Each structure stands twice: as structure tokens, then as C-alpha cells.
C-alpha positions in Angstrom: -0.3 -0.2 -0.1 1.3 3.1 -0.8 -1.2 6.0 -0.3 -0.5 9.4 -0.9 -1.6 10.3 2.9 -3.4 7.9 6.1 -6.0 10.7 8.2 -6.6 10.2 11.4 -9.2 12.4 13.2 -10.0 11.6 17.0 -10.7 13.9 20.2 -8.0 11.9 22.5 -4.3 12.8 20.8 -3.4 9.2 23.3 -6.0 7.4 21.3 -4.4 9.0 17.4 -1.1 8.1 18.3 -2.6 4.3 19.1 -3.8 4.4 15.8 -1.3 6.0 13.7 1.4 2.9 15.0 -1.1 0.5 13.3 -0.2 2.2 10.2 3.6 1.4 10.4 5.0 0.1 7.8 2.5 1.8 5.2 4.6 3.7 3.4 2.3 7.2 3.3 2.4 10.7 5.7 0.5 10.4 8.7 -2.2 13.3 9.2 -3.5 13.3 12.7 -6.3 16.1 13.8 -9.9 16.1 15.1 -12.8 14.0 14.2 -14.5 17.2 12.1 -11.4 17.6 10.3 -10.8 14.3 9.6 -14.1 13.9 8.2 -14.1 17.0 5.8 -10.4 15.7 4.5 -12.6 12.8 2.9 -15.9 15.0 1.9 -13.2 18.0 0.5 -11.4 15.5 -1.1 -14.2 13.8 -3.6 -15.7 17.1 -4.3 -12.7 19.0 -5.6 -12.5 15.8 -7.8 -16.0 15.8 -8.6 -15.3 19.7 -9.4 -12.4 18.9 -11.8 -14.7 16.5 -13.5 -17.6 18.7 -13.9 -14.7 21.9 -15.1 -13.2 19.9 -18.2 -16.8 19.3 -19.1 -17.9 23.3 -18.6 -14.9 23.0 -21.2 -16.3 20.8 -23.1 -19.3 22.7 -24.1 -17.7 25.6 -25.1 -15.2 23.8 -26.9 -18.2 22.6 -29.1 -19.6 26.1 -29.3 -16.2 27.1 -30.4 -14.5 24.7 -32.7 -11.7 23.6 -30.4 -11.2 20.0 -29.3 -11.4 19.1 -25.6 -8.7 16.4 -25.5 -5.7 18.9 -27.1 -6.9 21.7 -24.2 -7.2 19.2 -21.2 -3.7 17.7 -22.4 -2.5 21.1 -22.5 -4.0 22.4 -19.0 -2.4 19.4 -17.4 1.0 20.2 -18.3 0.9 23.0 -15.6 2.5 21.8 -12.6 -0.2 23.2 -10.1 -3.0 21.5 -12.2 -1.8 18.3 -13.3 -3.5 16.2 -15.6 -6.0 13.9 -13.8 -9.5 14.1 -13.8 -9.6 16.4 -16.8 -11.0 14.3 -18.1 -14.4 14.3 -20.5 -17.3 12.6 -20.7 -20.9 12.1 -19.1 -20.2 13.0 -15.6 -19.1 11.3 -12.2 -20.8 8.4 -10.5 -20.4 5.4 -8.4 -21.0 5.6 -4.7 -18.3 8.0 -3.7 -18.1 11.6 -5.5 -22.6 11.7 -5.7 -22.6 11.5 -2.3 -19.8 13.0 -0.8 -20.8 16.4 -2.8 -24.2 16.4 -1.8 -23.0 16.0 1.8 -21.4 18.5 1.5 -23.4 20.4 0.7 -26.3 19.5 3.5 -23.4 20.3 5.9 -22.5 23.9 5.2 -26.3 24.2 4.3 -27.4 23.0 7.6 -23.9 25.0 9.6 -25.8 28.1 7.5 -23.7 28.5 4.5 -25.1 28.0 1.1 -22.5 25.8 -0.9 -22.9 27.8 -4.1 -20.1 26.5 -6.3 -20.9 22.7 -5.3 -24.4 23.6 -6.3 -23.1 23.9 -9.8 -20.9 21.1 -9.7 -23.4 19.1 -8.6 -26.5 20.4 -11.6 -23.9 20.6 -14.3 -23.2 16.9 -13.6 -26.8 15.9 -13.3 -27.2 17.7 -16.7 -24.6 16.6 -18.9 -26.0 13.1 -19.7 -28.9 15.1 -21.0 -26.8 17.4 -23.0 -25.6 13.9 -24.6 -28.8 12.9 -25.6 -29.9 16.4 -26.4 -27.0 16.2 -29.2 -28.2 12.9 -30.3 -31.3 13.9 -30.5 -30.8 16.6 -32.9 -28.4 14.8 -35.0 -30.7 12.4 -35.5 -33.4 14.5 -35.9 -35.8 13.1 -33.0 -35.6 9.2 -30.6 -39.0 8.4 -30.9 -39.0 5.0 -32.9 -35.1 4.8 -33.1 -32.9 2.0 -31.5 -30.1 3.3 -29.6 -27.2 0.9 -28.3 -25.4 1.5 -25.0 -22.1 0.1 -25.0 -20.8 0.3 -21.3 -23.7 0.1 -18.6 -21.4 0.4 -15.3 -20.0 3.9 -13.9 -16.5 3.6 -14.8 -14.7 0.8 -16.1 -13.2 -2.4 -14.7 -16.1 -3.0 -12.0 -20.2 -4.5 -11.6 -21.1 -1.3 -9.8 -24.4 0.5 -11.3 -24.7 3.3 -8.5 -25.4 6.2 -9.8 -24.6 5.3 -13.7 -25.0 7.7 -16.4 -26.3 5.5 -18.2 -29.7 4.7 -16.0 -30.4 8.4 -16.6 -29.1 7.9 -20.2 -31.3 4.9 -21.4 -34.6 6.4 -19.0 -34.5 9.3 -21.3 -34.1 7.1 -24.2 -37.0 5.3 -23.1 -39.5 7.8 -22.7 -38.9 9.8 -26.0 -39.8 7.1 -27.1 -36.7 4.9 -28.8 -36.1 1.0 -28.4 -32.6 0.5 -26.6 -29.5 -2.0 -26.5 -27.4 -2.3 -24.2 -23.5 -4.3 -23.8 -21.6 -4.7 -20.7 -19.2 -7.1 -19.8 -19.9 -6.7 -16.1 -23.5 -4.6 -15.2 -25.1 -6.3 -12.7 -28.2 -4.9 -13.7 -31.6 -5.3 -11.8 -35.1 -5.6 -12.8 -36.5 -2.6 -12.1 -36.4 0.7 -14.7 -35.1 1.3 -17.2 -33.3 -2.0 -17.5 -36.5 -4.0 -17.7 -36.4 -1.7 -20.9 -32.9 -2.3 -22.3 -32.3 -5.9 -24.5 -29.1 -6.5 -23.0 -26.2 -8.6 -25.6 -23.6 -10.3 -25.7 -21.2 -8.8 -27.5 -21.1 -5.2 -29.5 -21.6 -6.3 -33.0 -25.0 -7.6 -32.0 -26.0 -4.5 -29.6 -25.4 -2.0 -32.2 -26.8 -4.6 -35.4 -30.1 -2.4 -36.9 -29.6 0.3 -34.9 -29.5 3.8 -35.8 -26.7 5.4 -33.0 -24.8 3.6 -30.6 -23.4 5.3 -27.4 -20.1 5.0 -26.0 -21.0 5.5 -22.1 -18.3 3.1 -20.0 -14.6 3.5 -21.2 -13.9 0.3 -21.4 -10.7 -1.4 -22.8 -12.9 -4.0 -24.7 -14.2 -1.8 -27.1 -10.7 -1.0 -28.7 -10.7 -4.5 -30.0 -14.2 -4.6 -31.3 -13.7 -5.0 -35.1 -15.6 -1.5 -35.6 -16.1 -1.9 -39.7 -18.3 -4.8 -38.7 -19.9 -3.2 -36.2 -20.7 0.2 -38.9 -21.7 -2.7 -41.4 -24.3 -4.3 -39.0 -25.9 -0.5 -38.4 -28.8 0.7 -39.8 -26.9 4.4 -39.4 -24.1 4.1 -38.4 -23.3 7.1 -36.1 -21.5 6.8 -33.1 -21.5 9.4 -29.8 -18.1 8.6 -27.6 -19.4 10.3 -24.8 -16.3 9.1 -23.2 -13.7 10.2 -26.1 -12.3 6.2 -25.2 -11.6 5.5 -28.8 -10.1 7.5 -32.0 -12.3 9.4 -33.9 -10.7 9.1 -37.1 -10.6 6.0 -37.0 -13.8 5.7 -36.5 -14.5 7.4 -39.6 -12.9 5.5 -41.4 -14.6 2.8 -40.8 -17.4 4.5 -42.0 -18.8 5.8 -39.0 -20.9 9.2 -38.4 -18.4 10.4 -35.3 -19.6 12.1 -32.5 -17.7 13.1 -29.0 -18.0 14.9 -25.9 -16.1 18.6 -26.5 -15.3 18.0 -30.4 -16.4 17.8 -33.7 -18.3 15.8 -35.4 -16.6 13.5 -38.0 -18.0 12.3 -41.0 -17.5 8.8 -42.9 -14.3 9.3 -44.6 
């Protein structure tokens, strides 16, 4: 284990030292503090990371309006040692069990203490809107969603887990179904329940099966398996080879050469080549 830091909150310094001694041999600085401060470290850390993700998603929206490429922008911004490259990845918003919960908890803590945490409120609002922005762009590109068949590629909140908590795919699937679209889904690990919207999503075993006869496909989770897909075959299987890469996971030039109209977050739409 090589943590960036070990935070110990305790009301009694003797107890704090005792707990610190349990971590001897773990390579990481130990910080002891009050219980209130330790709780704040956890909430503030996750809220700040959520803010960084949300900021680059807002920059992505401006890039879409101005013709800039958010991937180029983020790479250059991240070279500044004061900022760093981590969590500067535009996409469909954060999810999971930590960032949404801790951001809301910190906002509630501030509100209960009489302080309106306006910045964090904006972060939460923007993140909630991020999947809906993607759907709106897809809807505009297709000229409507009713009767369309849409494939969602990746359903978990991030790759490498079966965790569906606060996954953007749930918002996207719900909205697509509510607007009259048929939805298929692919994910190598997701544990889907039987409740809405998943009872209305047709799960497929392969990406090519998921996109077959579809009017569009959307990459929702950045699974590495997606880089090994036979994309020319996938394009041929689709009714309309339109791919919205919601994680900017694949090379859009390569996809265009495979026959796709390729949309991304914070990027110009590429036509087939």
C-alpha cells in the first residue's frame, strides 16, 4: 500500500497515536487531526475531484461551440504542474458511490451550518445535466428519438467494476425510453436489476450484436474491450453508423475511416471517410 496520506481523526491525542502506530510500515505520511477535520478531508477531497471533472465538462461544452478540441485543451492544461492531468477527462459526468454522495453530503453540511455552498451546488447541477446534454445532441443529430434504436456500450459507472450506483447510463436509458426509443445495451460486468429502466433495455452479449440494426450507438463506459471491437463490421451491422463516444475513448479518425459518423464530448463531429 502506498497511500498519498493517512488521515486519522480522534478527540484524544493518545488514541490518535495508538491508531497511527497501527499503520507503521505503510509508506505514506500520517496526518492526525480532529474528528471534524478528518471527516472534512474526505468530503472536500472527493468534492474537489468532482469539481475538476465538472469543470472540464463545461470546457467541453464551450469547445463544441467554438470548434476547439477538449482533448487537446485538457492535455495542455494538465501539463501545468499546478493543475496536473488527473481528472481532466471530459465525458458524461461522474458517478459511483463516492463523488455524488460526498458532494451532496458536503453541500448539506454547509447548508445546515448556514452557508450556501454555491460552487458545489453548480457542480452537482452541471453533472446532473451532462448525460442529458449528450442525449440532446444525439436527438438533434438523428432528428428525433421516437422509433429509433439506440445501443448503449458500457453501463457501469466506470470500467473495471460491476457497480451501477449513480451510473450515467441509467439516466440515459431512462430518457431514451421515455422519448420512445428502443434501447439495447452491452457491458461485460454490469449487474442489472429488473426495475426500470433496465427491464426495458435489451442486453446483448457482444458489441456487434448490440449495435445491429441500430440508428446510433453511444459509448457510455470506457471499457478497454471496446478498443478490440471489429468496428468496420459494427458499422456494417448498423442501420445508420452513428457513434457518440461519450468518453472520448476511441480515435475518431479511425472510426470515421470505418464508416462512422463520429460524435464526441467537446469535439467536432466527423463524417465518414
